[in-house]
DRENDO-1510 file (C-alpha; in Angstrom, 1 decimal, always signed):
<recs>
REC; n; res; u; v; w
REC; 1; MET; -69.4; +23.7; -156.8 .
REC; 2; PRO; -69.7; +25.0; -153.3 .
REC; 3; ILE; -72.1; +28.1; -152.7 .
REC; 4; SER; -70.3; +31.2; -151.1 .
REC; 5; ASP; -72.0; +32.9; -148.1 .
REC; 6; THR; -71.9; +36.5; -146.6 .
REC; 7; SER; -69.5; +35.7; -143.8 .
REC; 8; SER; -66.8; +37.7; -145.4 .
REC; 9; GLN; -69.0; +40.9; -145.1 .
REC; 10; ASP; -69.8; +40.6; -141.5 .
REC; 11; VAL; -68.1; +42.9; -139.0 .
REC; 12; GLN; -67.8; +42.1; -135.4 .
REC; 13; LEU; -69.1; +44.8; -133.1 .
REC; 14; GLN; -67.7; +45.7; -129.7 .
REC; 15; PRO; -70.1; +46.1; -126.9 .
REC; 16; LYS; -71.0; +49.8; -126.1 .
REC; 17; SER; -69.2; +51.5; -123.2 .
REC; 18; HIS; -71.6; +53.2; -120.6 .
REC; 19; GLY; -68.8; +55.8; -119.5 .
REC; 20; ARG; -68.8; +57.4; -122.9 .
REC; 21; HIS; -72.6; +58.0; -122.8 .
REC; 22; PHE; -72.1; +59.7; -119.4 .
REC; 23; LEU; -69.3; +62.0; -120.7 .
REC; 24; ILE; -71.4; +63.2; -123.6 .
REC; 25; GLY; -74.4; +63.8; -121.3 .
REC; 26; SER; -72.3; +65.8; -118.9 .
REC; 27; VAL; -70.9; +68.0; -121.8 .
REC; 28; VAL; -74.4; +68.7; -123.0 .
REC; 29; VAL; -75.6; +69.6; -119.5 .
REC; 30; ALA; -72.7; +71.9; -119.0 .
REC; 31; VAL; -73.3; +73.7; -122.3 .
REC; 32; LEU; -77.0; +74.1; -121.4 .
REC; 33; VAL; -76.1; +75.5; -118.0 .
REC; 34; ALA; -73.6; +78.0; -119.5 .
REC; 35; VAL; -76.1; +79.1; -122.1 .
REC; 36; VAL; -78.8; +79.6; -119.4 .
REC; 37; TRP; -76.3; +81.5; -117.1 .
REC; 38; LEU; -75.4; +83.8; -120.0 .
REC; 39; VAL; -78.9; +84.4; -121.2 .
REC; 40; LEU; -80.7; +84.5; -117.9 .
REC; 41; PRO; -79.6; +88.2; -117.0 .
REC; 42; THR; -80.7; +89.3; -120.4 .
REC; 43; ILE; -84.0; +87.6; -120.0 .
REC; 44; GLN; -84.4; +89.0; -116.5 .
REC; 45; ARG; -83.6; +92.6; -117.8 .
REC; 46; TRP; -86.1; +92.0; -120.6 .
REC; 47; ALA; -88.6; +90.9; -118.1 .
REC; 48; VAL; -88.0; +94.0; -115.8 .
REC; 49; ALA; -87.8; +96.7; -118.5 .
REC; 50; GLN; -90.9; +98.3; -119.9 .
REC; 51; ASP; -89.1; +99.7; -122.9 .
REC; 52; SER; -85.8; +99.4; -124.7 .
REC; 53; VAL; -83.5; +101.8; -126.5 .
REC; 54; SER; -80.2; +101.6; -128.3 .
REC; 55; ALA; -77.1; +102.8; -126.4 .
REC; 56; GLU; -76.0; +104.7; -129.5 .
REC; 57; ARG; -79.0; +107.0; -129.2 .
REC; 58; LEU; -78.1; +108.0; -125.6 .
REC; 59; ARG; -75.7; +110.3; -123.9 .
REC; 60; LEU; -74.6; +109.4; -120.3 .
REC; 61; ALA; -72.9; +111.5; -117.6 .
REC; 62; GLU; -71.8; +110.8; -114.1 .
REC; 63; VAL; -73.0; +112.8; -111.1 .
REC; 64; GLN; -70.1; +114.3; -109.3 .
REC; 65; ARG; -69.1; +116.9; -106.7 .
REC; 66; GLY; -67.3; +120.1; -107.5 .
REC; 67; ASP; -67.4; +123.8; -107.8 .
REC; 68; PHE; -70.5; +125.1; -109.5 .
REC; 69; VAL; -70.4; +128.2; -111.6 .
REC; 70; ARG; -73.7; +129.6; -112.7 .
REC; 71; ASP; -73.4; +131.7; -115.8 .
REC; 72; ILE; -75.2; +132.7; -119.0 .
REC; 73; SER; -73.8; +133.2; -122.5 .
REC; 74; VAL; -75.2; +135.9; -124.7 .
REC; 75; GLN; -74.3; +137.6; -127.9 .
REC; 76; GLY; -73.4; +141.3; -127.6 .
REC; 77; ARG; -72.5; +144.1; -129.9 .
REC; 78; VAL; -69.7; +146.6; -129.4 .
REC; 79; VAL; -70.8; +150.1; -128.7 .
REC; 80; ALA; -68.8; +153.2; -127.9 .
REC; 81; ALA; -68.8; +153.9; -124.2 .
REC; 82; VAL; -68.7; +157.6; -125.0 .
REC; 83; SER; -70.7; +158.7; -128.0 .
REC; 84; PRO; -72.0; +162.2; -127.3 .
REC; 85; THR; -74.6; +163.9; -129.5 .
REC; 86; LEU; -74.0; +167.6; -130.0 .
REC; 87; TYR; -76.9; +170.1; -130.2 .
REC; 88; ALA; -77.5; +173.5; -131.6 .
REC; 89; THR; -77.2; +176.1; -128.7 .
REC; 90; GLN; -79.1; +178.8; -130.6 .
REC; 91; THR; -81.4; +179.2; -133.6 .
REC; 92; GLY; -79.4; +179.8; -136.7 .
REC; 93; THR; -77.8; +178.4; -139.9 .
REC; 94; VAL; -75.4; +175.6; -139.4 .
REC; 95; THR; -72.2; +175.2; -141.4 .
REC; 96; PHE; -70.3; +172.0; -141.1 .
REC; 97; THR; -66.5; +171.9; -141.3 .
REC; 98; VAL; -66.3; +168.0; -141.2 .
REC; 99; GLU; -68.0; +165.0; -142.8 .
REC; 100; SER; -69.2; +161.7; -141.4 .
REC; 101; GLY; -66.3; +159.4; -140.6 .
REC; 102; ASP; -63.6; +162.2; -140.3 .
REC; 103; SER; -61.1; +161.7; -137.5 .
REC; 104; VAL; -61.1; +164.5; -135.0 .
REC; 105; GLN; -59.3; +165.5; -131.8 .
REC; 106; ALA; -60.8; +167.0; -128.7 .
REC; 107; GLY; -61.3; +170.8; -129.3 .
REC; 108; ASP; -61.4; +170.6; -133.1 .
REC; 109; ILE; -64.1; +172.7; -134.8 .
REC; 110; LEU; -66.9; +170.6; -136.2 .
REC; 111; ALA; -69.5; +173.2; -137.2 .
REC; 112; ASP; -70.5; +176.9; -136.9 .
REC; 113; ILE; -73.9; +178.3; -136.3 .
REC; 114; ASP; -74.7; +181.8; -137.7 .
REC; 115; SER; -77.1; +183.4; -135.2 .
REC; 116; PRO; -77.4; +187.2; -135.9 .
REC; 117; GLU; -79.9; +187.6; -133.1 .
REC; 118; ILE; -77.6; +186.5; -130.3 .
REC; 119; GLN; -74.7; +188.3; -131.8 .
REC; 120; ASN; -76.6; +191.6; -132.0 .
REC; 121; GLN; -77.8; +191.1; -128.5 .
REC; 122; LEU; -74.2; +190.7; -127.4 .
REC; 123; LEU; -73.2; +194.0; -129.1 .
REC; 124; LEU; -76.2; +195.8; -127.4 .
REC; 125; GLU; -75.3; +194.6; -124.0 .
REC; 126; GLU; -71.6; +195.4; -124.5 .
REC; 127; ALA; -72.7; +199.0; -125.4 .
REC; 128; ARG; -74.9; +199.2; -122.3 .
REC; 129; LEU; -72.0; +197.9; -120.2 .
REC; 130; SER; -69.8; +200.7; -121.5 .
REC; 131; SER; -72.5; +203.2; -120.7 .
REC; 132; LEU; -72.8; +201.9; -117.1 .
REC; 133; GLU; -69.1; +202.1; -116.7 .
REC; 134; VAL; -69.2; +205.8; -117.8 .
REC; 135; GLU; -72.0; +206.4; -115.3 .
REC; 136; LEU; -69.9; +204.8; -112.6 .
REC; 137; ASP; -66.9; +207.0; -113.4 .
REC; 138; ARG; -69.2; +210.1; -113.4 .
REC; 139; GLN; -70.6; +209.0; -110.0 .
REC; 140; ARG; -67.1; +208.7; -108.6 .
REC; 141; ILE; -66.4; +212.3; -109.7 .
REC; 142; THR; -69.7; +213.5; -108.3 .
REC; 143; THR; -69.0; +211.8; -105.0 .
REC; 144; ARG; -65.6; +213.4; -104.7 .
REC; 145; GLN; -67.1; +216.9; -105.5 .
REC; 146; GLN; -69.8; +216.5; -103.0 .
REC; 147; GLN; -67.3; +215.3; -100.4 .
REC; 148; LEU; -65.3; +218.5; -101.0 .
REC; 149; GLU; -68.4; +220.6; -100.6 .
REC; 150; ASN; -69.2; +218.9; -97.3 .
REC; 151; GLN; -65.6; +219.4; -96.2 .
REC; 152; LYS; -65.8; +223.1; -97.1 .
REC; 153; THR; -69.0; +223.5; -95.1 .
REC; 154; GLU; -67.5; +221.8; -92.1 .
REC; 155; ASP; -64.4; +224.0; -92.3 .
REC; 156; SER; -66.5; +227.2; -92.6 .
REC; 157; ALA; -68.5; +226.1; -89.5 .
REC; 158; SER; -65.3; +225.4; -87.6 .
REC; 159; ILE; -64.0; +228.9; -88.4 .
REC; 160; THR; -67.3; +230.5; -87.4 .
REC; 161; LEU; -67.2; +228.6; -84.1 .
REC; 162; LYS; -63.7; +229.7; -83.3 .
REC; 163; ALA; -64.6; +233.3; -84.1 .
REC; 164; ALA; -67.6; +233.1; -81.8 .
REC; 165; GLN; -65.5; +231.6; -79.1 .
REC; 166; ARG; -63.0; +234.6; -79.3 .
REC; 167; GLU; -65.9; +237.1; -79.3 .
REC; 168; MET; -67.3; +235.4; -76.3 .
REC; 169; ASN; -64.0; +235.6; -74.5 .
REC; 170; ARG; -63.7; +239.3; -75.2 .
REC; 171; ALA; -67.3; +240.0; -74.3 .
REC; 172; GLU; -66.9; +238.2; -71.0 .
REC; 173; LEU; -63.8; +240.2; -70.2 .
REC; 174; ALA; -65.4; +243.5; -71.1 .
REC; 175; TYR; -68.6; +242.7; -69.3 .
REC; 176; THR; -66.6; +241.9; -66.1 .
REC; 177; GLN; -64.8; +245.3; -66.3 .
REC; 178; GLY; -68.1; +247.1; -67.0 .
REC; 179; ALA; -67.2; +248.1; -70.5 .
REC; 180; LEU; -69.9; +246.1; -72.2 .
REC; 181; THR; -73.6; +246.2; -71.7 .
REC; 182; GLU; -75.5; +243.1; -70.6 .
REC; 183; VAL; -77.4; +243.0; -73.9 .
REC; 184; ASP; -74.2; +242.8; -75.9 .
REC; 185; TYR; -72.9; +240.1; -73.5 .
REC; 186; VAL; -76.0; +238.0; -74.0 .
REC; 187; LYS; -75.8; +238.5; -77.8 .
REC; 188; ALA; -72.2; +237.2; -77.7 .
REC; 189; GLN; -73.4; +234.1; -75.8 .
REC; 190; ASP; -76.2; +233.5; -78.5 .
REC; 191; ASP; -73.7; +233.9; -81.3 .
REC; 192; LEU; -71.4; +231.2; -79.7 .
REC; 193; LEU; -74.3; +228.8; -79.2 .
REC; 194; THR; -75.4; +229.4; -82.8 .
REC; 195; ALA; -71.8; +228.7; -84.1 .
REC; 196; GLU; -71.6; +225.5; -82.0 .
REC; 197; LEU; -74.9; +224.2; -83.4 .
REC; 198; LEU; -73.9; +225.0; -87.0 .
REC; 199; HIS; -70.6; +223.2; -86.5 .
REC; 200; LYS; -72.4; +220.2; -85.0 .
REC; 201; HIS; -74.9; +220.0; -87.8 .
REC; 202; SER; -72.2; +220.4; -90.4 .
REC; 203; LEU; -70.5; +217.3; -89.0 .
REC; 204; MET; -73.7; +215.3; -89.0 .
REC; 205; ASP; -74.6; +216.4; -92.6 .
REC; 206; LYS; -71.2; +215.5; -93.8 .
REC; 207; GLU; -71.4; +212.0; -92.3 .
REC; 208; LEU; -74.9; +211.3; -93.7 .
REC; 209; ASP; -74.1; +212.7; -97.1 .
REC; 210; ASN; -71.0; +210.6; -97.3 .
REC; 211; GLU; -73.1; +207.5; -96.6 .
REC; 212; ARG; -75.5; +208.5; -99.3 .
REC; 213; LEU; -72.7; +209.0; -101.8 .
REC; 214; GLU; -71.2; +205.7; -100.9 .
REC; 215; PHE; -74.5; +203.9; -101.4 .
REC; 216; GLU; -75.0; +205.5; -104.8 .
REC; 217; LEU; -71.5; +204.6; -105.8 .
REC; 218; GLN; -72.1; +201.0; -104.7 .
REC; 219; THR; -75.4; +200.9; -106.6 .
REC; 220; ARG; -73.6; +202.0; -109.8 .
REC; 221; GLN; -70.9; +199.4; -109.2 .
REC; 222; LEU; -73.4; +196.6; -108.7 .
REC; 223; SER; -75.2; +197.6; -112.0 .
REC; 224; VAL; -71.9; +197.4; -113.8 .
REC; 225; GLU; -71.1; +194.0; -112.3 .
REC; 226; GLN; -74.6; +192.7; -113.2 .
REC; 227; GLN; -74.1; +193.9; -116.7 .
REC; 228; GLU; -70.7; +192.3; -116.9 .
REC; 229; LEU; -72.2; +188.9; -116.0 .
REC; 230; LEU; -74.9; +189.4; -118.7 .
REC; 231; VAL; -72.2; +190.2; -121.2 .
REC; 232; GLN; -70.1; +187.2; -120.1 .
REC; 233; ASP; -73.1; +184.9; -120.5 .
REC; 234; LEU; -73.8; +186.2; -124.0 .
REC; 235; GLU; -70.1; +185.9; -124.9 .
REC; 236; ARG; -70.3; +182.2; -123.8 .
REC; 237; GLN; -73.4; +181.7; -125.9 .
REC; 238; VAL; -71.7; +183.3; -128.9 .
REC; 239; THR; -68.6; +181.1; -128.3 .
REC; 240; GLU; -70.9; +178.0; -128.2 .
REC; 241; LEU; -72.0; +178.8; -131.7 .
REC; 242; THR; -68.8; +177.2; -132.7 .
REC; 243; ILE; -69.3; +173.4; -132.1 .
REC; 244; ARG; -66.2; +171.7; -131.0 .
REC; 245; SER; -65.4; +168.0; -130.5 .
REC; 246; PRO; -65.5; +167.0; -126.8 .
REC; 247; VAL; -63.5; +163.8; -127.3 .
REC; 248; ASN; -60.9; +162.1; -129.6 .
REC; 249; GLY; -62.7; +159.9; -132.1 .
REC; 250; ILE; -64.5; +160.1; -135.4 .
REC; 251; VAL; -67.6; +162.0; -136.6 .
REC; 252; GLY; -70.7; +159.9; -136.5 .
REC; 253; ASN; -73.9; +160.9; -138.3 .
REC; 254; LEU; -74.8; +164.4; -139.4 .
REC; 255; THR; -78.4; +164.7; -138.5 .
REC; 256; VAL; -79.1; +167.8; -140.6 .
REC; 257; ASP; -77.9; +169.0; -144.0 .
REC; 258; GLN; -75.3; +171.7; -144.7 .
REC; 259; LYS; -76.6; +175.3; -144.4 .
REC; 260; THR; -79.8; +174.1; -142.7 .
REC; 261; ASN; -81.6; +176.5; -140.4 .
REC; 262; VAL; -81.7; +174.7; -137.0 .
REC; 263; ALA; -83.7; +175.4; -133.9 .
REC; 264; LYS; -82.3; +175.7; -130.4 .
REC; 265; ASN; -81.5; +172.4; -128.7 .
REC; 266; GLN; -81.8; +170.5; -132.1 .
REC; 267; SER; -79.3; +167.6; -132.5 .
REC; 268; ILE; -76.9; +168.2; -135.4 .
REC; 269; LEU; -74.2; +165.5; -135.2 .
REC; 270; SER; -72.6; +162.9; -133.0 .
REC; 271; VAL; -69.0; +162.0; -132.2 .
REC; 272; VAL; -67.8; +158.4; -131.4 .
REC; 273; ASP; -65.0; +158.0; -129.0 .
REC; 274; LEU; -63.0; +155.0; -130.3 .
REC; 275; SER; -60.7; +154.8; -127.3 .
REC; 276; ALA; -63.4; +153.4; -124.9 .
REC; 277; PHE; -65.7; +150.5; -125.9 .
REC; 278; GLU; -68.4; +148.6; -124.1 .
REC; 279; VAL; -70.5; +145.5; -125.1 .
REC; 280; GLU; -74.2; +145.9; -125.1 .
REC; 281; VAL; -75.9; +142.5; -124.4 .
REC; 282; GLN; -79.5; +141.3; -124.6 .
REC; 283; ILE; -80.4; +139.0; -121.7 .
REC; 284; SER; -83.5; +136.9; -121.4 .
REC; 285; GLU; -86.0; +138.2; -118.9 .
REC; 286; SER; -85.8; +134.9; -117.0 .
REC; 287; TYR; -82.4; +136.1; -115.7 .
REC; 288; ALA; -83.6; +139.6; -114.9 .
REC; 289; ASP; -83.9; +139.0; -111.2 .
REC; 290; ASP; -80.4; +137.5; -111.0 .
REC; 291; LEU; -78.6; +140.4; -112.7 .
REC; 292; ALA; -76.7; +142.9; -110.6 .
REC; 293; ILE; -74.3; +145.7; -111.4 .
REC; 294; GLY; -70.7; +144.6; -110.7 .
REC; 295; MET; -71.0; +141.0; -111.8 .
REC; 296; GLN; -68.0; +139.5; -113.4 .
REC; 297; ALA; -68.1; +138.7; -117.1 .
REC; 298; GLU; -65.9; +137.4; -119.9 .
REC; 299; VAL; -65.9; +138.6; -123.5 .
REC; 300; ARG; -64.5; +136.4; -126.2 .
REC; 301; ALA; -62.8; +138.1; -129.1 .
REC; 302; GLY; -61.3; +135.7; -131.6 .
REC; 303; ASN; -59.5; +133.0; -129.6 .
REC; 304; GLU; -58.9; +135.1; -126.6 .
REC; 305; THR; -61.0; +135.8; -123.5 .
REC; 306; PHE; -61.0; +139.2; -121.8 .
REC; 307; PRO; -62.3; +140.0; -118.3 .
REC; 308; ALA; -65.1; +142.4; -118.0 .
REC; 309; THR; -67.7; +143.8; -115.6 .
REC; 310; LEU; -71.5; +144.3; -115.9 .
REC; 311; VAL; -71.8; +148.0; -115.4 .
REC; 312; ALA; -75.4; +148.7; -116.3 .
REC; 313; VAL; -78.8; +146.9; -116.4 .
REC; 314; SER; -81.9; +148.4; -118.0 .
REC; 315; PRO; -84.8; +148.9; -115.6 .
REC; 316; GLU; -87.3; +147.8; -118.2 .
REC; 317; ILE; -88.0; +144.6; -120.3 .
REC; 318; ILE; -88.4; +145.0; -124.0 .
REC; 319; GLU; -89.5; +142.1; -126.2 .
REC; 320; ASN; -88.8; +139.6; -123.3 .
REC; 321; GLN; -85.2; +140.8; -123.0 .
REC; 322; VAL; -83.2; +143.0; -120.7 .
REC; 323; THR; -80.5; +145.3; -122.0 .
REC; 324; GLY; -77.1; +145.4; -120.2 .
REC; 325; ARG; -73.7; +147.0; -120.6 .
REC; 326; VAL; -70.5; +145.1; -120.1 .
REC; 327; ARG; -67.2; +147.1; -119.7 .
REC; 328; PHE; -63.7; +145.7; -120.2 .
REC; 329; ALA; -62.0; +145.4; -116.8 .
REC; 330; GLY; -58.5; +145.5; -118.1 .
REC; 331; GLU; -57.0; +145.0; -121.6 .
REC; 332; VAL; -59.2; +145.9; -124.5 .
REC; 333; PRO; -59.1; +143.7; -127.7 .
REC; 334; ASP; -57.3; +145.3; -130.6 .
REC; 335; GLY; -59.2; +146.2; -133.7 .
REC; 336; LEU; -62.7; +146.5; -132.2 .
REC; 337; ARG; -65.3; +148.0; -134.4 .
REC; 338; GLN; -68.6; +149.7; -133.7 .
REC; 339; ASN; -71.5; +147.1; -133.8 .
REC; 340; GLN; -69.1; +144.2; -133.9 .
REC; 341; ARG; -70.6; +141.0; -132.5 .
REC; 342; LEU; -68.9; +139.3; -129.6 .
REC; 343; SER; -69.8; +136.3; -127.4 .
REC; 344; THR; -70.2; +137.3; -123.7 .
REC; 345; ARG; -70.3; +135.1; -120.6 .
REC; 346; ILE; -71.8; +136.6; -117.4 .
REC; 347; LEU; -71.0; +134.9; -114.1 .
REC; 348; LEU; -74.2; +134.9; -112.0 .
REC; 349; GLU; -73.2; +132.7; -109.1 .
REC; 350; GLU; -70.5; +130.5; -107.8 .
REC; 351; LYS; -70.9; +127.6; -105.3 .
REC; 352; PHE; -68.3; +125.3; -103.9 .
REC; 353; ASP; -68.5; +121.5; -103.2 .
REC; 354; VAL; -71.9; +120.9; -104.7 .
REC; 355; LEU; -73.5; +117.8; -106.3 .
REC; 356; MET; -73.9; +118.5; -110.0 .
REC; 357; VAL; -74.2; +116.8; -113.4 .
REC; 358; GLN; -73.6; +117.8; -117.0 .
REC; 359; ARG; -76.4; +119.8; -118.5 .
REC; 360; GLY; -78.5; +118.1; -121.2 .
REC; 361; GLN; -81.9; +117.8; -122.8 .
REC; 362; PHE; -83.1; +115.5; -120.0 .
REC; 363; PHE; -83.6; +118.7; -117.9 .
REC; 364; ASP; -86.2; +120.0; -120.3 .
REC; 365; SER; -87.7; +116.6; -121.0 .
REC; 366; GLY; -88.4; +116.0; -117.3 .
REC; 367; ASN; -88.9; +119.7; -116.3 .
REC; 368; GLY; -86.0; +119.3; -113.9 .
REC; 369; ARG; -87.8; +116.8; -111.8 .
REC; 370; ILE; -87.1; +113.4; -113.5 .
REC; 371; ALA; -83.8; +111.7; -114.4 .
REC; 372; TYR; -83.1; +108.1; -115.6 .
REC; 373; ARG; -80.3; +106.5; -113.5 .
REC; 374; VAL; -78.4; +103.8; -115.3 .
REC; 375; GLU; -77.4; +100.6; -113.5 .
REC; 376; ASP; -76.4; +97.2; -115.0 .
REC; 377; GLY; -77.8; +98.2; -118.4 .
REC; 378; ILE; -81.2; +99.3; -117.0 .
REC; 379; ALA; -82.3; +103.0; -116.8 .
REC; 380; TYR; -84.5; +103.6; -113.7 .
REC; 381; ARG; -86.9; +106.5; -113.6 .
REC; 382; THR; -85.8; +108.6; -110.6 .
REC; 383; PRO; -87.5; +111.7; -109.1 .
REC; 384; ILE; -84.9; +114.5; -108.5 .
REC; 385; LEU; -84.8; +118.0; -107.2 .
REC; 386; THR; -82.6; +120.5; -109.0 .
REC; 387; GLY; -81.2; +123.8; -108.0 .
REC; 388; ALA; -79.2; +126.4; -110.0 .
REC; 389; THR; -78.4; +125.8; -113.6 .
REC; 390; SER; -75.6; +127.0; -115.8 .
REC; 391; LEU; -74.5; +126.7; -119.3 .
REC; 392; ASN; -72.6; +123.4; -118.6 .
REC; 393; ASN; -74.0; +122.0; -115.3 .
REC; 394; ILE; -77.1; +121.5; -113.2 .
REC; 395; GLU; -77.1; +121.4; -109.4 .
REC; 396; ILE; -78.6; +118.3; -107.9 .
REC; 397; LEU; -80.3; +118.8; -104.5 .
REC; 398; GLU; -82.1; +115.5; -104.0 .
REC; 399; GLY; -82.6; +112.1; -105.7 .
REC; 400; LEU; -79.0; +111.3; -106.9 .
REC; 401; GLU; -75.6; +110.7; -105.3 .
REC; 402; ALA; -72.1; +111.2; -106.4 .
REC; 403; GLY; -71.0; +108.4; -108.7 .
REC; 404; ASN; -74.4; +107.8; -110.2 .
REC; 405; THR; -74.7; +107.6; -114.0 .
REC; 406; ILE; -77.7; +109.2; -115.6 .
REC; 407; ILE; -79.0; +109.7; -119.1 .
REC; 408; VAL; -78.5; +113.4; -120.0 .
REC; 409; SER; -79.9; +113.2; -123.6 .
REC; 410; ALA; -83.6; +113.7; -124.3 .
REC; 411; THR; -85.9; +111.2; -122.5 .
REC; 412; ASP; -89.1; +112.0; -124.2 .
REC; 413; GLN; -88.8; +108.7; -126.2 .
REC; 414; PHE; -89.2; +106.7; -123.0 .
REC; 415; ASN; -92.8; +107.9; -122.6 .
REC; 416; GLY; -92.5; +107.9; -118.8 .
REC; 417; ALA; -91.5; +104.3; -118.5 .
REC; 418; GLU; -90.2; +103.3; -115.0 .
REC; 419; THR; -87.4; +101.1; -116.4 .
REC; 420; VAL; -85.7; +101.1; -119.8 .
REC; 421; LEU; -83.4; +98.5; -121.2 .
REC; 422; ILE; -80.3; +99.8; -122.8 .
REC; 423; ASN; -79.2; +97.7; -125.8 .
REC; 424; ASN; -75.5; +97.7; -126.7 .
</recs>
C-alpha cells in the first residue's frame, strides 16, 4: 500500500513585490510628517511659554480707537432742594396748628408763639407814638400862635414908623416956616430914627423866630417818624410770632413739643418742598480734584435715565468721601420720595479718537503698567502706559496698538511670567 506524502498541503508562494514595500513606507513617512507638522507648533509654544492657563478662565478684549468718556457711578439719595427750618423769633410758648406729615401751602399758619413781653412793648410804644403825635399837633398850634404874635409886632412897628414919618414931615414944614423950635425938630428926627430901627428889628426877629419855630416843628416831626419806625418793627415782630409756611410741601419734624417755652432763634419745625428734588451723592476722595460745578450727570430711576447737573461740591472730605448735589436738568421722575436711593453717573471728561480698551481686573493686577497681549495662543507680558479711566474703558497711551488683543481679567495667577500659554 503506497504511503501518502504532504504535497497536498503545500501552497505555492508568489515572489514579494518591492513596489508595495515602498508604498507602505511612503504612507508611514507622510503620517509621521503630518503628525510632526501638527504637533510642532504646540511643542514650540510649550517650549516658549513659562506658564499655562485655560482659556475658560480668561476674558479677552480688543484694543480699539473711539470716543472716550470718563465717568464715575455713585449711589445717591433723594433730598429736597428746599427744606427750610423755621425758628422762634421771640421767647415764648409755642402752639402748633399742624402735625408732622401734614400737607401745607405757602402762607398757611403752622404755629403761634405767645410772647407777652414783645406784645406789651408794642402797646407801650404805640402809646408813646400817640403822645408824640399830640405833641406834634400842639407844636403846630404853638407855631401858628407865635407867628401871629410876630406878625402883630411887625404890623405895630410899621404903623409906628409911618406915624413918625408923618410927624417928621410936619416938623420939617413947621421948622422951615419958623413955627417950630430946633429942639422939637431934632426930637422929631430922633423919633423917626427910633421907629425905623424898631421896624427893622421886628422884621429880623420875625424871620429868626420863624426859623426857630420851623426847627422845633421839624424836630417833633422827626421824633414821630422815629417812633413810627419803632412801632412798625415791633408790629413786624408780633406778626412773626405767627409761623407760616414759606413753601408748598409737607411738615417735616417738630423739634419741640406742644406748649413748650422756646428761646429766641430756637428751631421749632421744618417744611419739605416736594416740588423740587436733588440727589445727594457721596464721591470717593480720589475724584475730588476732578469734580467741578456744572458737570453733566445722569440719574437712573427705574428703567429711565434723566439728565442732571452737578450743582454743589462740599469743600471738605469726611470719611474719605466728598459730598455733592446733583440737580435734575429737565424732567423730574415721577413718584420721588425723600431719601430714595438712585444710581447716579457723573461725566468727568470726554475725549475723542483715543486708544482705549475695556476696563478689567488686569488694571489693578498690574497697577496700570502691565498687560498681557495675546498672539497665536501665547500671552506676552507687555509694559503699558495708561491715561484716564472710566467705568467701562481705560485709555492706553503707550505699549499697545489698535487691533491688539489683551487679557482684561485678573493676571495675578501668572506670577509675572513673561509668556503664558493659553490652552483651549
